[in-house]
C-alpha positions in Angstrom: -18.6 -42.4 20.9 -18.6 -39.4 23.9 -21.2 -36.6 23.1 -22.3 -33.7 25.6 -26.0 -34.0 26.9 -26.5 -30.6 25.5 -26.1 -31.8 21.9 -28.6 -34.7 22.8 -30.9 -32.5 24.2 -30.9 -30.1 21.1 -31.6 -33.0 18.7 -34.5 -34.0 21.2 -35.9 -30.4 21.3 -36.6 -29.6 18.0 -40.3 -28.3 16.7 -41.9 -31.3 15.8 -44.2 -29.5 13.2 -44.9 -32.3 10.5 -46.4 -35.3 13.0 -50.0 -35.5 12.6 -50.6 -39.2 13.5 -47.8 -41.8 14.1 -46.7 -43.4 11.3 -45.4 -46.9 10.6 -41.7 -47.7 10.0 -42.0 -48.4 6.4 -44.3 -45.3 5.9 -41.8 -43.1 7.4 -38.8 -44.6 5.8 -40.7 -43.7 2.2 -41.8 -40.3 3.3 -38.0 -39.7 4.2 -36.8 -41.1 1.0 -39.3 -39.1 -1.4 -38.5 -35.7 0.6 -34.4 -36.5 0.5 -34.4 -37.2 -3.0 -36.8 -34.2 -4.1 -34.7 -31.6 -1.8 -37.7 -30.8 0.3 -36.4 -32.1 3.8 -35.0 -29.5 5.7 -32.9 -30.1 9.0 -35.6 -29.2 11.3 -38.2 -31.9 9.9 -35.4 -34.2 9.2 -34.7 -34.0 13.3 -38.1 -34.7 14.0 -38.6 -37.7 11.8 -35.3 -39.0 13.3 -37.1 -38.8 16.7 -40.0 -40.6 15.0 -38.3 -43.3 13.1 -35.7 -44.3 15.7 -38.0 -46.1 18.3 -39.5 -48.0 15.7 -36.6 -48.6 13.6 -35.6 -52.2 11.8 -32.4 -52.8 10.1 -33.9 -51.6 6.6 -33.8 -48.4 8.3 -30.5 -47.4 8.1 -31.0 -45.9 4.7 -33.7 -43.4 6.0 -31.6 -42.5 9.0 -28.1 -41.7 6.7 -30.0 -39.8 4.4 -31.5 -37.7 7.6 -27.9 -37.4 9.0 -26.6 -35.9 5.5 -29.2 -33.7 5.6 -28.0 -32.1 9.2 -24.5 -32.3 8.5 -24.8 -30.4 5.1 -26.7 -27.9 6.9 -24.1 -25.8 8.4 -25.9 -22.0 8.8 -29.2 -23.1 9.9 -31.0 -20.7 12.2 -32.3 -23.6 14.2 -29.6 -26.0 13.7 -26.6 -24.5 14.8 -23.3 -26.9 14.6 -24.9 -29.5 12.2 -21.8 -31.7 12.3 -22.3 -32.0 16.5 -25.8 -32.6 16.1 -25.3 -35.1 13.6 -22.6 -37.0 16.1 -25.3 -36.6 18.4 -27.9 -38.5 16.6 -25.4 -41.3 15.8 -24.9 -42.0 19.3 -28.6 -42.2 20.0 -28.8 -44.6 17.1 -25.6 -47.1 18.1 -27.1 -46.8 21.8 -30.5 -48.2 20.0 -28.4 -51.4 19.5 -27.0 -53.3 16.4 -30.2 -55.5 16.1 -32.7 -52.8 15.8 -30.5 -50.6 13.2 -26.9 -50.4 12.8 -24.9 -47.9 10.7 -23.2 -48.8 7.6 -20.2 -47.7 5.3 -22.1 -44.7 4.3 -23.3 -43.4 7.7 -19.5 -44.1 9.1 -18.3 -41.8 6.3 -20.9 -39.2 7.1 -19.6 -39.5 10.8 -16.2 -39.1 9.7 -16.7 -35.8 7.7 -18.4 -34.2 10.6 -15.5 -35.2 13.2 -13.2 -33.7 10.9 -15.4 -30.5 10.2 -15.4 -30.1 13.9 -11.8 -30.2 14.4 -11.8 -34.0 16.0 -9.1 -35.6 13.8 -8.7 -38.3 16.3 -12.5 -39.0 16.7 -12.7 -39.6 12.4 -9.6 -42.1 12.6 -11.4 -43.6 15.8 -14.6 -44.0 13.2 -12.3 -45.2 10.1 -10.7 -47.7 12.6 -14.5 -49.0 13.4 -15.2 -49.9 9.8 -11.4 -51.6 9.5 -12.6 -53.4 12.7 -15.5 -54.5 11.0 -13.8 -55.9 8.1 -15.7 -53.8 5.7 -13.9 -52.8 2.1 -12.8 -49.2 2.2 -13.4 -46.8 -0.9 -11.5 -43.6 -1.8 -14.4 -41.4 -0.9 -13.9 -42.7 2.9 -10.7 -41.2 2.9 -11.6 -38.1 1.4 -12.9 -36.3 4.5 -9.4 -37.7 6.4 -7.4 -36.1 3.8 -9.1 -32.6 3.8 -8.8 -32.5 7.5 -4.9 -33.7 7.5 -4.1 -31.1 4.7 -6.3 -28.3 6.3 -3.9 -29.3 9.4 -0.5 -28.9 7.4 0.1 -32.3 7.8 0.2 -33.1 3.9 3.2 -35.5 4.5 0.6 -37.8 6.8 -2.0 -37.2 3.9 0.7 -38.3 1.3 1.6 -41.3 3.1 -2.2 -42.5 3.0 -2.9 -42.2 -0.5 0.5 -43.4 -1.7 1.1 -46.4 0.9 -1.7 -47.1 3.3 -4.6 -46.8 0.5 -3.2 -49.0 -1.7 -2.2 -51.8 1.4 -6.0 -51.7 2.2 -7.0 -52.5 -1.3 -8.5 -49.1 -2.2 -7.2 -47.0 -5.4 -7.0 -43.7 -5.1 -9.2 -41.3 -7.3 -8.6 -38.2 -8.8 -10.3 -36.1 -6.0 -7.6 -38.0 -3.7 -4.8 -36.6 -5.5 -6.4 -33.1 -5.7 -6.2 -33.0 -2.4 -2.8 -33.6 -2.0 -2.4 -31.2 -4.6 -3.7 -28.7 -3.0 -2.5 -29.6 0.4 1.0 -29.0 -1.1 0.3 -25.8 -3.0 -1.2 -24.2 0.3 2.1 -25.3 1.9 4.1 -23.1 -1.0 5.6 -26.5 -2.0 4.0 -26.4 -5.7 7.4 -28.0 -6.9 6.3 -31.4 -4.8 2.7 -30.7 -6.3 4.0 -30.9 -9.6 6.0 -34.0 -9.0 2.9 -35.7 -8.1 1.3 -34.5 -10.8 3.7 -35.6 -13.0 3.1 -39.2 -11.5 -0.7 -38.8 -12.0 0.3 -38.5 -16.1 2.7 -41.5 -15.8 1.0 -44.0 -14.2 -2.5 -42.5 -15.6 -3.3 -45.4 -17.8 -2.0 -48.1 -15.3 -4.0 -46.7 -12.4 -6.8 -45.0 -14.3 -6.3 -41.8 -12.9 -4.9 -38.9 -14.8 -5.1 -35.6 -13.9 -7.9 -33.4 -14.7 -8.3 -29.7 -15.0 -8.4 -29.1 -11.2 -4.9 -30.9 -11.0 -3.4 -28.7 -13.4 -5.4 -25.6 -12.7 -3.9 -26.0 -8.8 -0.3 -26.5 -9.4 -0.5 -23.4 -12.0 -1.8 -21.3 -9.0 0.4 -22.4 -6.7 3.0 -21.7 -8.7 2.0 -17.8 -9.9 1.5 -17.6 -5.9 5.1 -18.4 -5.2 6.5 -16.1 -8.0 7.2 -19.0 -10.4 5.6 -17.3 -13.3 7.8 -19.4 -15.9 6.8 -22.9 -14.3 3.3 -21.7 -14.5 2.9 -20.7 -17.7 4.8 -23.8 -18.9 2.6 -25.8 -17.1 -0.5 -24.3 -18.7 0.8 -25.0 -21.9 1.9 -28.4 -21.1 -2.0 -28.9 -20.3 -3.0 -27.6 -23.4 -0.6 -30.1 -25.2 -2.0 -32.8 -23.5 -5.3 -32.1 -24.3 -7.0 -31.2 -20.7 -9.4 -28.0 -21.6 -9.0 -25.2 -19.2 -12.1 -23.9 -17.4 -12.7 -20.6 -16.5 -10.7 -21.1 -13.4 -7.5 -22.0 -15.0 -7.9 -18.8 -17.4 -8.4 -16.4 -14.3 -5.6 -17.9 -12.3 -3.2 -17.4 -15.4 -4.3 -14.1 -16.1 -4.2 -12.8 -12.9 -0.7 -14.4 -12.2 0.6 -12.7 -15.6 -1.4 -9.5 -14.4 0.5 -9.5 -11.0 4.0 -10.3 -13.0 3.2 -7.0 -15.0 3.0 -9.0 -18.3 0.2 -7.4 -19.6 0.9 -8.5 -23.6 0.8 -12.1 -22.4 -2.5 -12.0 -20.1 -4.3 -10.1 -23.0 -3.3 -13.1 -25.1 -4.7 -15.5 -22.8 -7.8 -13.7 -22.7 -8.1 -13.9 -26.5 -7.3 -17.5 -26.3 -10.2 -17.9 -23.6 -12.6 -16.2 -26.0 -11.2 -18.2 -29.0 -12.0 -21.6 -27.2 -15.4 -20.8 -26.4 -14.8 -20.2 -22.7 -17.0 -16.8 -21.5 -14.8 -14.8 -19.3 -16.4 -13.4 -16.1 -16.1 -10.2 -13.8 -12.9 -11.9 -12.0 -11.1 -12.2 -15.3 -11.5 -8.4 -16.1 -11.1 -7.3 -12.8 -7.4 -8.8 -12.8 -6.7 -7.1 -16.0 -8.2 -3.6 -14.9 -5.9 -4.0 -11.4 -2.8 -5.2 -13.4 -3.3 -2.2 -15.7 -3.6 0.0 -12.6 -0.7 -1.4 -10.9 1.6 0.1 -13.8 -0.5 3.1 -14.3 -2.0 2.5 -17.3 -5.4 4.1 -16.6 -6.9 4.3 -20.1 -5.9 0.3 -20.8 -7.7 0.1 -17.5 -10.8 1.9 -18.6 -10.7 0.2 -22.1 -11.1 -3.3 -19.9 -14.0 -1.8 -18.0 -15.4 -0.8 -20.9 -15.2 -4.4 -22.8 -16.4 -5.7 -19.8 -19.5 -4.0 -20.4 -19.4 -4.8 -23.7 -19.7 -8.4 -23.5 -22.5 -8.1 -21.1 -21.1 -8.2 -17.4 -21.8 -5.6 -15.1 -18.6 -4.5 -12.8 -18.9 -5.2 -9.3 -17.3 -3.1 -6.1 -14.2 -4.8 -6.4 -13.8 -3.7 -9.9 -14.6 0.1 -9.2 -12.6 0.3 -6.3 -9.7 -0.8 -7.7 -10.0 1.9 -10.3 -11.0 4.5 -7.9 -7.7 3.6 -5.6 -5.0 4.1 -8.5 -7.0 7.5 -9.3 -7.1 8.7 -5.8 -3.5 7.2 -5.0 -2.6 9.3 -8.4 -3.9 12.8 -7.1 -7.0 12.4 -9.6 -9.9 12.6 -7.1 -12.4 14.2 -9.6 -12.3 11.4 -12.1 -12.3 9.1 -8.7 -15.6 10.7 -7.8 -16.9 10.3 -11.4 -16.3 6.6 -11.0 -18.0 6.9 -7.8 -21.2 8.3 -9.4 -21.0 5.8 -12.5 -21.5 3.3 -9.9 -24.1 4.4 -7.8 -26.1 4.9 -11.5 -25.3 1.2 -12.6 -26.7 0.1 -9.1 -24.0 -1.1 -7.6 -23.7 -0.4 -3.5 -20.6 1.4 -2.5 -18.8 -0.4 0.5 -17.0 1.0 3.1 -13.9 0.1 1.0 -15.4 2.3 -1.7 -15.6 5.7 0.8 -12.5 5.1 2.5 -10.8 5.1 -0.6 -12.5 8.4 -1.7 -11.9 9.7 1.9 -8.4 8.9 2.0 -7.8 10.7 -1.5 -9.6 13.7 -0.7 -7.6 13.8 2.5 -4.2 13.3 0.6 -5.6 16.3 -1.6 -6.6 18.6 1.2 -9.8 18.7 -0.3 -11.7 18.8 3.0 -14.8 20.2 2.1 -15.7 17.4 -0.5 -14.1 15.2 2.5 -16.7 16.3 4.9 -19.7 16.3 2.3 -18.5 12.6 1.4 -19.0 11.6 5.0 -22.5 12.9 5.2 -23.3 11.1 2.0 -22.0 7.9 3.7 -24.0 8.4 6.8 -27.2 9.0 4.3 -26.4 5.8 2.4 -26.7 4.0 5.7 -22.8 3.0 6.1 -21.0 3.4 9.4 -17.6 4.7 9.4 -15.1 2.1 11.0 -11.9 3.0 12.8 -10.0 3.1 9.7 -12.4 5.9 8.1 -12.4 8.1 11.6 -8.5 7.8 11.2 -8.5 9.2 7.6 -10.8 12.1 8.9 -8.5 12.7 11.8 -5.3 12.6 10.1 -6.7 14.9 7.4 -7.3 17.6 9.9 -4.0 16.8 11.8 -2.1 17.4 8.7 -3.4 21.1 8.4 -3.2 21.2 12.3 -7.0 22.0 12.6 -6.6 20.6 16.1 -10.4 21.5 17.0 -11.8 19.7 13.9 -9.8 16.4 14.5 -11.0 16.6 17.9 -14.6 17.2 17.0 -14.4 14.1 14.5 -12.9 12.1 17.6 -15.8 12.8 19.8 -18.1 12.1 17.2 -16.6 8.7 16.6 -17.2 7.9 20.4 -20.6 9.4 20.3 -21.1 6.5 17.5 -20.2 4.1 19.7 -17.1 3.2 18.4 -14.2 2.8 21.0 -11.2 4.6 19.9 -8.2 2.1 19.1 -4.5 3.0 20.0 -4.1 4.1 16.1 -7.4 7.0 16.5 -5.6 7.9 20.0 -2.0 8.1 18.7 -3.0 10.3 16.2 -5.0 13.2 18.3 -2.2 12.9 20.9 0.8 13.4 18.1 -1.4 16.3 16.7 -1.6 17.9 20.6 1.9 17.6 20.9 2.9 19.1 17.6 0.7 21.8 18.2 2.0 22.7 21.7 -1.2 21.4 23.8 0.7 19.0 25.9 -1.4 19.1 28.5 -4.6 18.1 26.6 -2.4 15.4 25.0 -1.3 14.0 28.6 -5.5 14.2 29.5 -6.3 12.0 26.5 -3.4 9.7 27.0 -4.9 9.0 30.7 -8.1 8.7 28.7 -7.0 5.8 26.4 -5.1 4.2 29.8 -8.6 4.5 31.8 -10.3 2.9 28.6 -7.9 -0.3 28.6 -6.2 0.8 25.7 -2.4 -0.2 25.6 -0.3 2.9 24.0 2.2 1.7 21.8 6.0 3.1 21.5 4.9 5.7 18.7 2.3 7.5 21.5 4.9 7.5 24.1 7.3 9.1 21.3 4.7 11.9 20.4 4.3 12.6 24.3 8.1 12.6 24.7 8.6 15.0 21.8 5.9 17.1 23.5 7.6 17.6 26.6 10.7 18.2 24.9 9.7 20.9 22.5 7.8 22.3 25.8 11.1 22.4 27.8 9.6 20.1 30.6 12.3 18.0 31.1 11.4 16.6 33.9 8.4 15.3 33.2 10.1 14.2 29.9 12.4 11.9 32.2 9.5 10.9 34.3 7.7 10.0 30.9 10.9 7.6 29.9 10.8 5.9 33.2 7.0 5.3 32.9 7.5 3.9 29.5 10.5 1.2 31.4 7.7 0.2 34.1 5.6 -0.7 31.1 8.0 -3.2 29.9 8.8 -1.0 27.0 12.5 -0.2 27.0 13.5 3.0 25.0 16.3 2.3 23.3 18.6 4.9 20.9 15.9 4.5 17.8 13.2 5.7 20.4 15.4 8.9 20.8 16.6 9.5 17.6 13.0 9.6 16.3 12.2 12.5 18.6 15.7 14.2 17.8 15.2 13.8 14.1 11.6 15.7 14.3 13.3 18.4 16.1 16.4 19.2 14.5 14.5 20.1 11.2 12.4 22.7 12.9 15.6 24.8 13.9 15.1 23.2 17.7 18.9 22.2 18.1 19.2 22.9 21.6 16.0 21.0 22.5 17.7 18.2 20.5 20.5 18.5 22.3 18.9 18.2 25.9 16.9 15.0 24.6 20.2 13.9 23.7 21.5 14.5 27.2 18.3 12.9 28.7 19.1 9.7 26.8 22.6 9.7 28.1 21.0 10.2 31.8 18.7 7.9 31.3 21.8 5.1 30.4 20.9 5.1 27.1 24.0 4.7 24.7 23.7 7.1 21.9 24.4 5.7 18.5 26.1 6.7 15.2 22.5 7.9 14.0 22.2 9.7 17.1 25.2 11.8 16.8 25.0 12.4 12.7 21.4 13.9 13.5 22.3 16.3 16.2 25.7 16.9 14.1 23.5 18.0 11.0 21.2 20.1 13.2 24.3 21.9 14.4 25.7 21.9 10.7 22.5 23.4 9.2 22.0 26.0 12.4 25.8 27.1 11.2 27.0 26.3 14.6 30.0 24.5 13.4 31.8 24.9 16.6 29.3 22.6 18.5 29.3 20.3 15.9 32.8 19.8 15.7 32.6 19.1 19.8 29.7 16.6 19.2 32.2 14.9 16.8 35.0 15.0 18.8 32.7 13.4 21.7 31.5 10.9 19.3 35.4 9.8 18.7 36.1 9.8 22.4 33.1 7.0 23.6 34.4 4.8 21.1 32.0 5.2 18.3 33.5 5.7 14.9 32.3 8.3 12.4 30.9 6.9 9.0 30.6 8.8 5.6 27.4 10.0 6.3 29.0 11.9 9.6 31.8 13.3 7.4 29.8 14.1 4.5 27.4 15.8 7.1 30.7 17.9 8.7 32.0 18.8 5.1 28.4 19.8 3.6 28.3 22.4 7.0 31.5 23.9 6.2 31.0 24.4 2.6 27.5 25.6 3.4 29.4 28.3 5.9 32.0 29.3 3.2 34.6 27.3 5.2 35.9 25.2 2.1 39.3 24.8 3.2 38.3 23.1 6.4 36.0 21.2 4.2 38.8 20.1 2.1 40.7 19.1 5.3 38.2 17.0 6.6 37.6 15.3 2.9 41.4 14.4 3.1 41.0 13.0 6.4 38.2 10.5 5.0 40.3 9.6 1.9 43.3 8.7 4.6 41.0 6.5 6.6 39.9 4.7 3.5 36.6 5.3 3.7 35.6 5.5 -0.1 33.3 8.5 0.1 30.4 8.1 -2.5 29.3 10.6 -5.0 27.5 12.7 -2.8 30.5 13.4 -0.6 32.3 14.1 -3.8 29.2 16.3 -5.1 29.4 18.6 -1.9 33.0 19.4 -2.3 32.7 20.3 -6.1 29.8 22.6 -5.1 32.1 23.8 -2.4 34.7 24.7 -4.9 33.2 26.2 -7.7 30.8 28.3 -5.4 34.0 29.7 -4.1 35.7 29.9 -7.6 38.4 27.2 -7.3 37.3 26.3 -10.8 40.7 24.5 -11.3 40.7 22.3 -8.1 37.1 21.4 -9.1 38.4 20.1 -12.6 41.1 18.1 -10.7 38.7 16.5 -8.0 36.4 15.9 -11.0 39.1 14.0 -13.0 40.2 12.0 -9.6 36.6 10.8 -9.8 36.9 9.4 -13.0 40.2 7.9 -12.3 38.9 6.1 -9.2 36.3 4.4 -11.2 33.3 6.2 -9.4 30.3 5.8 -11.3 29.2 9.7 -12.0 25.2 10.1 -12.1 23.7 13.2 -13.9 23.8 15.2 -10.6 27.2 15.4 -10.6 27.8 16.5 -14.0 24.8 19.0 -13.5 27.1 20.7 -10.5 30.0 20.7 -12.7 28.2 22.2 -15.5 26.6 24.8 -12.9 29.9 25.3 -11.8 31.4 25.9 -15.1 28.9 28.5 -16.3 28.8 30.5 -12.9 32.7 30.6 -13.5 32.5 32.2 -16.8 33.7 28.9 -18.6 30.3 28.5 -20.8 32.7 27.2 -23.7 33.9 24.1 -21.5 30.2 23.6 -20.2 29.2 23.5 -23.8 31.9 20.9 -24.6 31.1 18.8 -21.5 27.4 19.2 -22.2 27.3 17.7 -25.8 29.8 15.2 -24.5 27.0 13.6 -22.3 24.9 12.6 -25.3 28.0 9.8 -26.0 28.1 8.9 -22.6 25.4 6.0 -20.8 24.0 8.9 -18.8 20.3 10.0 -18.5 20.3 13.6 -19.2 17.5 15.3 -17.3 15.7 18.9 -17.9 17.8 20.3 -15.0 20.7 19.9 -17.3 19.2 21.9 -20.1 18.0 24.2 -17.5 21.5 25.2 -16.6 22.7 25.5 -20.3 20.0 27.6 -21.2 20.2 30.1 -18.7 24.3 30.5 -19.2 23.3 31.0 -22.9 21.1 33.9 -22.3 23.1 35.2 -19.7 25.7 35.0 -22.0 23.8 36.8 -24.7 23.2 33.9 -27.1 19.7 33.8 -27.4 19.7 32.1 -30.7 21.8 28.8 -29.0 19.4 29.2 -26.1 16.1 29.0 -28.2 18.1 25.8 -29.9 18.5 23.9 -26.9 15.0 24.9 -25.6 13.6 23.4 -28.8 16.0 20.1 -28.3 14.4 19.3 -25.0 11.3 17.9 -26.3 13.5 16.2 -29.1 15.4 14.5 -26.3 11.9 13.1 -25.1 11.7 15.7 -22.2 9.3 18.2 -21.2 10.1 21.9 -19.8 9.5 22.5 -16.5 8.3 25.5 -14.7 11.9 26.6 -14.2 12.9 26.1 -17.5 9.9 28.8 -18.8 10.8 30.8 -15.8 14.5 31.0 -16.8 13.6 31.6 -20.5 11.1 34.5 -19.6 13.1 36.5 -17.2 16.2 36.3 -19.7 13.8 37.5 -22.6 12.6 40.1 -20.5 15.7 41.5 -19.5 17.2 41.2 -22.9 14.1 43.4 -24.0 12.6 40.5 -26.0 9.0 41.4 -24.4 6.7 39.8 -27.4 8.6 36.4 -27.3 8.4 36.1 -23.6 4.7 36.7 -23.7 4.2 34.3 -26.6 6.1 31.8 -24.2 4.0 32.3 -21.6 0.9 31.8 -23.7 2.6 28.3 -24.9 3.6 27.4 -21.6 -0.1 27.7 -20.3 -1.5 25.6 -23.3 1.1 22.7 -22.5 -0.7 22.5 -19.4 2.2 23.7 -17.2 0.7 26.5 -14.6 3.0 29.3 -13.1 3.7 29.2 -9.9 3.7 32.8 -7.6 7.4 32.7 -7.5 7.3 32.8 -11.6 4.6 35.5 -11.8 6.4 37.5 -9.2 9.8 37.3 -10.9 8.0 38.1 -14.3 6.6 41.2 -12.7 9.6 42.6 -10.9 11.5 42.0 -14.5 8.9 44.2 -16.5 8.6 46.7 -13.7 12.4 47.2 -13.9 12.2 47.9 -17.3 9.4 50.1 -16.6 6.9 47.9 -18.5 4.2 48.3 -15.8 1.0 48.1 -18.5 3.0 44.6 -19.6 3.1 43.6 -15.9 -0.6 43.8 -15.8 -1.9 40.9 -17.0 0.6 38.8 -14.8 -0.7 41.0 -11.6 -4.2 39.7 -12.7 -2.9 36.1 -13.2 -1.4 36.6 -9.3 -4.7 37.4 -8.2 -6.7 34.9 -10.4 -4.6 32.0 -8.6 -5.1 33.5 -5.2 -1.3 34.2 -4.6 -0.1 37.2 -2.9 2.5 39.7 -3.8 6.0 39.2 -2.7 7.7 41.9 -0.4 10.2 42.8 -3.1 7.8 43.0 -6.1 5.7 45.2 -3.8 8.4 47.4 -2.6 9.6 48.0 -6.3 6.1 48.6 -7.6 5.8 51.5 -4.8 9.3 52.7 -6.0 8.2 53.3 -9.5 4.7 54.9 -8.3 6.7 57.1 -6.0 8.7 58.4 -9.0 5.6 60.0 -10.5 6.6 59.7 -14.1 4.3 56.5 -14.2 0.9 57.5 -13.0 -0.3 57.6 -16.2 0.5 54.0 -17.1 -1.2 52.9 -13.4 -4.3 53.0 -15.1 -3.3 50.0 -17.2 -3.1 47.6 -13.9 -6.1 45.8 -12.3 -8.4 47.9 -10.3 -7.2 46.8 -7.0 -4.2 48.9 -7.5 -5.5 52.2 -9.1 -5.3 53.3 -5.0 -1.8 53.8 -5.7 -2.4 57.0 -8.0 -3.7 58.5 -5.0 -1.2 57.7 -2.5 1.2 60.1 -1.9 4.5 58.2 -1.0 6.8 61.0 -0.6 
């Protein structure tokens, strides 16, 4: 068997710390045996003793030499003996060269060598060694096959391993044991063949009496875990129940597998039942058990249940580990509850758990998402003090946070700090900063950074080029944009329609329709054929901008190129016509859609319905609604909200009420928007009692009044002179946890000022200041108008002090 000279030298050059005087062969064998059995024989001493023993070895020395090989083979991470498997093979070769008359390997020796060859990834040498055993005519045991079976399964050659167990082993007079079968079962499950593993398990059950090899707890646990990983929850749980029926007692690994699988399947009630069964059977849960349950409840948004499990974990004497804490923090941060996540962090530190990089990145990302940049920066400082160096992901979180708020200088400082920390920015880091620079008009700086990335060997991806192209297009550098497009092609990246569509779709919502058109033209010049999405995006840009003539021309161009407009195209055009008051053109296009048998969806119908109601064509809208019903189209609540709103706006309140009442008998989920429409119309129609009844019905329907509900109620109540009721409603709103926004407070102030109720407006003006909102221009104008009349001078004293200057100002 071939071995490198380096390995042999490594074995010979190990420090000889134990030799004091040359020992006899039998004495050496005795020392080796005693130290091996006591566990005090380390790999370094084992190598030295091998060097001592081999020159004076005798046939009986094979036991001592095998013990030495076993010690070195087991040591996989020694600082002095690196790659123990290779060293063992080297020692075996030296033993073989010494000659069989001196000392010959036995079956145990060969078994160790087979294991080492397999660990080295040399399955061929493992089988060659196995062949030597067969040549000698020795009887092989199941242990001899174990390493070969594991290596075959790890190499995804489970079918070959199956052939050995089911055919070759019996042919050689060797009966497979439960370990042999378990290796096969694990191999099959690792290849997502749990059904085949179950068949093998069943064979073990059926042949258990004859072959004396019934499945054990490992057999069942492996298949159960395999089924869960393949999403076969029913099969996994059925096998768990069968295991219990057969009298096989699950261990903590089994229970953890079942509980984890059920939690991932969102079957939390059943998972808790298994936990209770586990406790009843006297099997103690461990940290993984509770972590699975906590993760399950977090995934379902049931944070109270997750906290309950955390407390239960502590109650039974288990300390949550960093993984458990990270799970809770991750859920809280993703749901905008960073304050609570920080409390979890503080609790974790108090309990002696050291936060890791995932802990910090989770909380940093939470702060970044909420825009809590000061908290984010403070946590970064704490992370440094804790001795944890940020990685690429953490720095990208920080850069993205500043980029989101277009804080270019701060983002660049973080980028530079990253470089100072010795971290080489990757393509994701460069992409984020380049995108920020392009979106803030600093295209030259973005190009400089792009060139820096190239010089540092970072290969830009399509997203980087998209950002640069966007920057060039927004600045009108069309020649540079074309050069960049050609450079992209030179780099082996061929920009397609989707590449340009991304840029166009970013430009249009910003009102940069002309730049989007230029980008469209550039795409055509470069030989990239626009697709339906390209046309639809640009048509939508023109429609939003009110340029229906250009949108029509683009639609005609689309048809002339052989592209067929889809329902999105027509829906966009129809919406544009409706928004620009051209309902007849919208109807004409809608009829064309019907002629082409394109089957418009609810969205297109909703656009037409809205347009008809807005232009007072109530009869036509009701006819369209009936045709929708006749077509068998399933109507959602959004459609009914449009119809109810349209009927109310066109003074058909009673008809709207009948439709509203009829919704409760339909299979339709009414939402708070529906109630808001009806309440607003009832109040405007002077039917205050009906409106108040409907407001009470919101909670009775399992819904919660939103800010719009309260705003509608308050503004209408003030307008009708019910001032105290309005104030009481505001107090009830705040008590319910619904906070006012700037728009609502300004609307309430204006309504009160319009009624000359300056004193009552005072508390709402204070609330605007308290919440750091601003007065809208129309509110300021109304306030100034009242002051200029002079008759309200006395009332101004009741306003917050900051408004007292109005009393001294001459607006004449």
